[in-house]
N, C-alpha and C positions, 0 to 999 in steps of 0.2 A: 293363441295366435301370436305371431311375431308382431313387434311394435309397428313395423312398416306395412303390415298386411291390413288392408282396409276394405270392408264390405259396407257400402253405403246403405243406410236404412231405407226401406220402402213402405208405402202405405198399402197393405194387403187388399183392402177394400177397393182402393183405386186401381190396383193391378187387375183385380177381378173384373172391374167395370171396363177398363180399357181392353182387356182380353176379349170380352164379349162384343164390344163395339167394333173392334178391328178384326174379329174372327181369327185370333192368333193364340198360339200356345202361351200360357201364362209365363213359362220360362223365357220365351222370346221377349215378351213385354217387360218382364222384370229386368232382363239384361239391358234393353233399350232405355228403360226408365233410369237405371243407374248410370247410363251414359248420357243422360240429359234430355232424352226424348220423352217428355211427360204429358204431351197432349195428343189427342187422337189424330189431328191432321199431320203433325210431325211424324208420327209413327207410320201412318199410311203412306206418306210421301217417301219415307225412308225404305220401307219394305217393297214399294212399287216404284222404282226409278222411272220417271217419265219425262219426255221432252216438255210436257206442260210445266214442269218445275223449273225449267231454264229461264233465266232473266233475259229481257230484251237487250240486245247488244247496244241499243241506243241509249241505255241508261248510263253507259260508260262515258266519262268525261272526254270530250273532243271527238266522239265517234262520228257525229254528223260532219264535222270538219274533215275528218279522215276520209270519209266516203266521198265528199265533194272533191277533195284533192285527187283521189284515185280516179274518180270518174272523169275529171278534167284531163288527166294524163291520158286516159283511154280515148276520150273523145278527140283530143288533139294529136293522137297518134304519136305520143311521146315515148321515149325509150325509158323503160323502168328497170332499175337495178334492185336486187335483193341481197342483203347481207344477213346471214344467220350465224348463231353460235354453232359450234361443231359437235356438241353433245347430242344425245337423242332428242331432247326437248327442242333444240334448235333445228336439227335436220328434219324432224317430223313437221315442224312449223314451216320449214322451207318447202317440203313436199306439198303441203296443203295450199299455200299461196301460189306456188308455181303451177300446180295442177289446175287451179281455177283460172289463172291468167292464160295458161296454155290453151285451155278449152275455149277461151274467148279470142284466141289468135293474136295475143298481145306480145310484142317484142320485149323480151327480158334478158338481162344478164345477171347471173347469180354468182356469189362467192361466199366462202366460209373459211374460218381459220384452218390452216393445214401446216405442214412441216415448214413451209416458207414463211408463213406469218402465223405463228402459234400463240401469240398473245391474245388474251380474252378481249373481246370488244372491238370497237371500230378504231383501229390505230391509224396514224398518219400515213403509213405505207399502204394500208388497205384503201384509205380515202383516195390516194393517188391512182390506184387501179380503177376506181369508179370514175374519176375525172377523165382518165385516159380513154375510158369506154364511151365518153360523151353521153352519159345518161342525163335524163331530165328530172327524174324522181328516184330517190333511194328509200326503200323500205327496210328497216332493221327489224329482225325477228329474234326474240329471246335475248336481246342486248340493246344497247344504245342509250339507256336512260341516264347514264353518267358521262357520256361522251360529248361533253360541252365543246371542247376545242375542235375536235375532228368535224363535228357538225357545223361549227362556225366556218371552217374551211370549205366545206361543201356549199354552204349558203353563199360564201364569197364568190364561188364559181357558178352561181345561178342554178344550183341544184336544190330542188325542194326535198325535204326529208320528212318521212313518216316513221316515227319510232313506235314499234309495237313490242312491248316488253312487260315483264312481271317482276323484275327485281326492285329492290328498295331504291327509291330516288334520293338524290342528294338535295341540299338546300337550293343549289342552282341547277336549273333544268336547261337542256339544250334548246336551241332555237329551231324547233320543229313542231309539227303536229304530233302530239303524244297520246297514245291510248295505252294506259297502264292502270289497272284497278287499284294499285298501291299509291297513286298520286294522292297527296294529302286531302285534296278537296274533291276527290272523285266520289260521286254518290252511288256508285255501283254497289249492290247489296252484298257482294262476295268478292273478297280481294285475294283469294288464295288460288286462283287459276294458275296452271302451268303456262309457260310461254306458248305452247301449242294451243292451249285453251283460248288465250287472248288472240292468237292468229286466226283461230276459227271464228271468233266473234267478229273480227274485222271482215273476214270473207262472208259471213252470214249477213252482216249489215250491208255490205256491198251488193250482194245478190238481192236482198230485200228492196234496195233502192230502185231497182228496175221494175218492180211489180206495180200493178195498178193501184194497190191499196197504200202504197208508200205516201206518207205525209197526210193521209186522209183518216178521218175518224170512222171506225167500224163499230156497228151496234149489233150485239148478240141479243136478239129478241126471242124470249121463251114464253110459251103459254103453259103454266104449271098451276094445277089446283085452282082453276077458274080465276087466275089472275095473270097479269103480264109483267114480266121482269126484263129490264134492259141493262146489260153491262156494256161499257164502252171501252174501246182500245184505240191507241194510235201507235203504229210501228211496234206492235207487240207489248206496249206499255199499257197496263190497265189504268183507266182513270177512275180510281176507286171511289172518289167523292161524288161521282156522277151516276151511280147506280139508282135506277128509278123503278118503282112498282106502281101499277095502276090496274083498273078493273074493266075499262072499256077500250077496245082497240082503237077507237077514233081519237083517244087521247094521245096516241103515239106521236102524232104530228106536233104536239106541244113540246116533245122532248128530243125529237130528231130533226136534223136539218136535211134539206133536199139533196145535198151532196154526200150525206152519210152513206156508207155501204152497209146494208142490212143483211145479216145472216139470221135466219129464223128457224124456229123449231116448233112443231105441233100446231101449225096454223091451218085452218080449213080454207076452202076456196074463197069464202066471203071475207075472211080476215086478211087473206093475201091481197084481195082487191083494194084494201086500205093502204097498201104499200105503193100504189101508183106513183110514178115520178122518181122513185128511188132505185138505185142498183141493188138488186136482191139476189140472195142465194139461199137455198135450203141447206141447213146444217148437214142433213143426210148426204147431199151431193158432195159437200166438202170432205166428209169422212170417206166416201166412196173413192174420191180422187186420191186421197192419201193412202188408203189401205186396200183398195180393190173391191170388186163385187163379192168376193168370197169371204172377206173378213170384216166388212163394215158393220154388219149386224152384231157380230160377236163383240166388237169394240164397244158398241152401245151397252150390251149386257154386262161386259166387264166393268165399265165405269159406274153403271148404276149399282152393281153388286158391291163394288169397292166403297161407295159412299152411302150405302143404304141406311146405315145406322147413325150417320152424322147429321148435325143440324143443317138445314137447307141442303140435304144430300143430293136431291135431283138437280138442283141448280148448280151445285159444285161439280157434279159429274159432267154436266153438259159444258160448263166453262172449261174444265180440264180437257175434255175431248176436243173442244173447239181449238184450244191453244195447241194441243198436241198435233192435231191434223194440219193446222195452218203451217206448222213447222216443216212439214214434209211436202208441201205443194208450192208451185207446180212440179211436175215430174222431174224436170231437170234439176231443180233444187234438191228434191228428195234423193235423186241419184247421187248428187254431189255429197250430200250429208252421209249417206250410207257408205260411200267410197272412202271418205276421210275419217270416219269414226274409229276404225282400228288404229290409225296413226295417232289420234288424240289419246286413246287409252295407253298406247305404247309410250308416248312422250310424257304423259302425266305420271304414270307409274314409275318410269325411269327417273323422273325428277323428284320423286318422293314428296309430292304435294299431298295435303290432307285429303283423304277420300271421303269428304263430306260435301253437303250442299251440291252445287253444280258438278264438282269433280266426281262425285259418286254417280250421278246420272250419265255424264259423258263417258266415264270408265266402264260402267255397266253396259251401256249401249255399244261402246267400242269393242268390248270383249265378245259380246253377242255377234257383232258383225265379223270380228276376227275369225270366229269359229266357222262361219259359213262363207267367208270370202274366198273367191276362186282366182284372185290375182296371183301372178307368179311369185311375188314377194312373200305373201302370206301362206301360200301353199308350201313353199320351201321351209318357212319357219315352223309350220305345223308338223312337217315331216321330221325336222330336226328335233323338235320337242317330243314327238311321238306320244302325245297326250292331248286331252281336251285343254284348251287354253283357259287359264284362270289368272287372276291377279298375281297369284304366287308364281305361276309358270312364267309370266312376263317379268316379274321382279327378280326371280332367281335364275332364270335361264336365258330368256330373250334379251333383256336389257344388258346384262353383263356381256353376253356374246357380242351384241352390236356396238357396245361402247369400247370393246377391246382395241380395235384398230386405232382409234383416236388417241389412246393412251401411249401409242408408240409412233405417233406422227403420221399415221396412215388413214386419216379420216376419209380420204377418197374412196376407200373400199366400202365403208358403210354408206356413204353418200350415194355411190353408184348403185348399191344394192337397194336402198330405200327409194331412190329416184327412178330406178329401173332403166338406167342409161347403158347398162352392160349386161352380160350373161349372168343371171342371178346365181345359177348353180356354181359356176366357177368362182364367183365372188364369195359365196357363202362357204365354199371349201377353204379359201384363203382366210376368211374371217374366223372360221372354226379352228384352224391351225393356230392363228394368233391368240385366240381365246385360251387354248390349252397352254400355250407358252406363258400367257399372262398369269394363269393360276399358279404355275410353278415359280414364276418370277416373284410374284407378290408374297408367296409363302416363304421363299428364301429370304427376301428383304425383311419381312416381318419378324422372322426368327432372329435375324441379326439385330433388329431393333430391340427385341426383348432381352437379348444378351448384352445390351448396352454397348453395341459396337459403333454407335453413332453419337454425336453430340446431342444430349437429351437430358431432360429432367421429368420425373414422374410424380413427385410428392406434392407439388403445388396444386392450386385449384384447377389448372389446365395442364394437361400433358403436352410436352413440347419436344419435337425432334427435328434435327437438321441433318439431312442426308446430302453429301457433297456430290455423289456420282451415281445417281439412279435416274430412271426415266421419270420426267416430271409429271407425266400423265397418270401415275399410280399414286400420287400423294393423297388424293381423296380417299382411295380404297384403304390405304394404310391408316389414315386418320379414323376412318369408320371402324376398322378393326381395333384400334386402340381405345375407342369409345366403348366398344363391346367388352373389352378386357378390363378397363379401369372404371367403367361406369361414370365417366366425367368427360368434359370437353377435351378435344385433342387437336393439335395443329402439327402438320408435317410440312417442313420447308425443304425445297429441293433447289440445288444450283442449276441454272440453265446454261446452255452453250454460249449465250451472249454475255455471261458474267453476272446477270441478275439472279435474284432468288425468288422463286415462286412458291406460294404456300396455299394449302387447303386446310380449312378448319371444319370440324363437325362437332355436334353436341347432342347429347341424349335428351336435352330439355330446351325449352324456348328461352329466348333472350340473349343467346350467345352473340349474334350479329351486333346487337346494340351495345355490347360490352366493348367491342373494338372500334365501332364506328366513330367515336370521338377522336380517335387517333389516326383517321384516314389520311391526314395531310402528310404522313411520313411514307405513304405508299406511292408507287408510280401508278398503280391501278388497284382498285378495291371494289368489291361488289359481293352480293350474295342474298341469302334468305335469312329467316329467323334462326334456323338451326344449322346453317351451312354458309361458308364464305370462302372467297378466293382472293388472292392478292399477288402483286409483283412489287418487289422492294429492292433498292440498291444495296450492294454489299456493305457500304459504309454505314447504313442505317440499321443493319441487322442486330447489332449489339443493343441499340436503343430499343428496338422492337422486343428483343428478348427480355429486357428489364421491364417493359410494359406488361408482357404476358405474365411474368413472375409476380407482378403486383396486382394482377386481377383478382377480384373478390367475387365469389358467387353468393347470391342471397340464399336464404334458407330453403326456399322452394326449389332452387337449382341444385342444392346439395342433398336434400333429403327427399328422395322420390318415393312416394308411397306406391306399393304394389296393389293396384285396384283390382279387386276380385269381383267378377260378374255374378257367379253362381256357386253355391255350395251344394255338392251332390255326393251321394254314396257311390263309390266306384263300382259296386256290384250292379248298379242301375244302368251302367253304360253299355250300349250295344249299337249295332249299325243303324237301327231306326232312330235311336236317340241323337246320334251325331248328324244324321241327315236332316233332322228338323231344323238345324241351324244354317242350312244352305241358303235360306232366304236372306241371310245377312251379308252374303257376298255382294260385291267384291271387298276383300279385306286389304288393308294397307295402312299408310301413315294416318294416325289419329282415328283409325278404326281397325284395331288389331283383332286377331282371332280371339274368341271368348276366353276369358281367364277363369279357371275352375279351381275350387278348393275341395279336397277330399281328406277326411280325418281318419287317423288310425288305419292307414293302409298297410297290410302285411305283405311282405315280399317272399316269394316262394322260389325264385331263381334269379341268376345273374349271368350276364354275358359281357365280356370286355372285348372290343373289336377295333378294327382300324389298322392302317399300315403301321402306325406307331402305338397301337393299343391305347388310343387316346379317347375313344368313345365308350359309352356304357349303356346297358339295357337291363331293366328289372322286369320280372314277371310277377303276377299276382294270382289269386284264386280265380279272377275273371279271365278266362282263356281268350277273350276277344281283344284284350288290350296288352300293350307293352309300353313301359315307361322309359323314355329315351333321354339321354343327355349327351349332346355333341360336345366333344372336347371336355367331357366331365367324368371321365372314368374314375377319378379319385373320389368324387362325391358320391357316385353310384356305389362304389365299394363300401364307403362308410354307411350309406343307408342300408345296404344289404346286411352288413355286420350288425347294425342296430336292430334289425328285424322288422321294424315298423316305423312309420313317421306320418305326420301331416304333410301333404304335398300340394303345391300350387303348380298348374300346368295349362298348356294349350292342348287341343286335340285336333287331329286330322285323320282322314282315311288314307291308308297307304296301300297301293297295289303293287305286287311283285310277282312276276311269272304267273299271272292270272289269279293269284290268291289275294284276298283283302284282309287287312288287319287295321286296328285302331291304334295310332301312335299318340302317346301323351308326351309332349315335349316339356321336360321338367324346367320350371322357372325358379322355384325355391322350395325349401323343405324345412321342417322343424321336427326334431326328435320328440317322440311322445314321452 
């Protein structure tokens, strides 16, 4: 094997044990084990994304304050303003919050960066727009965490501010109520939500605050194996230290207060009589309310089956079913959640957040709803894609399509399409036309960059390019292409019409944002994530910035990326049934990529070079089901064919064309035998 190919060792006995406990194919368990899922509960939650796995929004720092601020504005009939970022993460966040407030009949005014105000974040010009609108409360979505001075101006004008963001905070925070899981003291268990995920958490908390259970302790009382178990919750937060177990129903009064809301399971009439004086609900009734009379019994069976081999399996099954059901009731809350889930999936995948933990649940549920949603917006998108919606379809077709208008200063097209304010078909036609133009435009500019037609350097730790006269909205796309080509961080800087320079940086590994954050004082604006950043800088400071970039040093982890291999297989074993086994790992995306396979001594029986410029290549083997593909890799494909055989590392996917299916192996690396 090559030095950078890595197959992590596994404990075969442990794999066999987990496979039996989880009722899963050993190959699936092996892959997950190598990706860090080494315990039964982790594997079960990963394979079965459930609303029960979502954390309470009230675990997020300042969420109670945010809900109180928003409720006060609603109760006082105040005018609410919303400012969102203009990318898909921002616009889907805007849709969710606007949809909720519209349903409640609340007066709002919303705005997002456009051709008139194209700078990222809450600029002074945008602040003046909201002041002129005489708003009382401004909610920022997918932005605002670094806008200290603009927020101060709003506060001076007696405008309250609620910052709902997911970007990295600065040392100084704005004078606002802030909900952002990346705040340094935020106890929220997962800090990689997209902006749309944080916006959803705000909406969820706001809705929960109107329910009778808000602020009260709930007790889930279960009669299991001749003993009683109580698990306690407040606002969706489990009070783990308060779990109690006892053997006589009369003891229950020792552990519960009269104002506790009791949800009970498997109690007979006499036992229920001991609950007098307490608000009580059967767990079965809660599940029926969430899933309907046709599905509730199957839900019980599914949860008991899922947890049947685990320790305290029945208890865990009931707790998860309880949490999952409460998430979807009452009906108005459930309808809201089902309506917004596709937008959460769209914004999360477009923003390339890690598809782990809550993001995996939200994306999986969002894709599920996307495929059955009958709204005009999603019907049009499904017709455009002409396929079942998956994470790949969103990432490769839908997100680039809808982001195209914003790259050319026409964000209003996408906003109108997403918000449903105009004729969707007409808007989608315009967006599609712009998307086709974007493809050719980026292809041409990228070709020029590789020909060194711009001020650039490629040999340092970070690729750096300055383009004087291109659309600023494509800088991130160009940086991503340079990352793919050079396999190291890249920054593309573009001159703006106002005489400033705006840049986008991308990186194939973590830690890139932190490399440049110490120099943020030279920027007019600066923000981003772990592997992506954006900034605005004055022309006079560009040379200094260039010298900083040229002096950047990557650590060894950032320079030497191992190619982690999930499974080693014989290519002759690959067939349609084999690849379909791995569908349970969907959705794939950032930090959860398609499985990586290694096959040794693969013999090649045919070759095809294709593409407009004959830039792509395909290899055939004795296995007639598969074809080995390399996009923009015709030269390497030819070399492999000439060698006759090689060890290959690849991803696999099913490909459908004109009604016929084939298995495509996308070549990642190879080694001559």
